[in-house]
C-alpha positions as CSV (number, residue, x, y, z in Angstrom):
1,M,106.3,86.7,105.1
2,A,103.0,87.7,102.6
3,G,99.8,90.3,103.7
4,L,102.2,91.4,106.2
5,T,103.1,95.7,106.4
6,L,105.8,97.4,108.3
7,D,106.2,101.2,108.2
8,T,109.9,100.6,107.0
9,A,111.0,104.8,107.5
10,G,108.3,104.6,110.0
11,A,110.8,102.0,112.0
12,L,114.2,102.8,110.4
13,A,113.4,105.9,112.7
14,A,113.5,105.0,115.3
15,A,116.0,102.4,114.9
16,R,117.6,105.4,114.7
17,E,116.4,107.1,117.6
18,L,117.3,104.1,119.2
19,G,120.8,104.6,118.4
20,A,121.3,102.4,115.5
21,A,122.2,102.9,112.3
22,G,123.2,100.9,109.8
23,W,123.3,97.1,109.3
24,P,122.7,97.3,113.0
25,A,119.1,99.1,112.5
26,A,118.5,96.9,109.3
27,E,118.7,93.7,111.3
28,M,116.0,95.2,113.9
29,L,113.8,95.9,111.1
30,L,114.3,92.0,110.0
31,A,113.5,91.1,113.7
32,I,110.5,93.4,113.8
33,R,108.9,91.6,110.7
34,I,109.8,87.9,111.6
35,G,108.0,89.0,115.4
36,M,105.1,89.9,113.6
37,A,105.2,87.0,111.0
38,E,105.5,84.4,113.6
39,G,102.4,86.3,115.6
40,S,99.8,86.2,112.4
41,T,101.2,82.2,112.2
42,A,100.0,81.6,116.2
43,R,96.7,84.2,115.7
44,R,95.7,82.4,112.7
45,E,96.6,79.0,114.2
46,G,94.7,80.2,117.2
47,E,91.5,81.6,114.9
48,E,91.9,77.6,113.5
49,N,91.2,75.9,116.7
50,P,90.1,78.3,119.2
51,H,89.9,75.4,121.8
52,G,93.4,74.8,121.6
53,G,92.6,71.3,121.0
């Protein structure tokens, strides 16, 4: 996940506002980071092959 940034404090605050605390909040942050990494990979692959074939 190199090069990805996440406002951890802000994301944790948002998780707490949604009612998550402790491990559930940490798991929510992990899910966000995984989603960011997958999105970054998909965009990078799209840039390498813009015509999809």
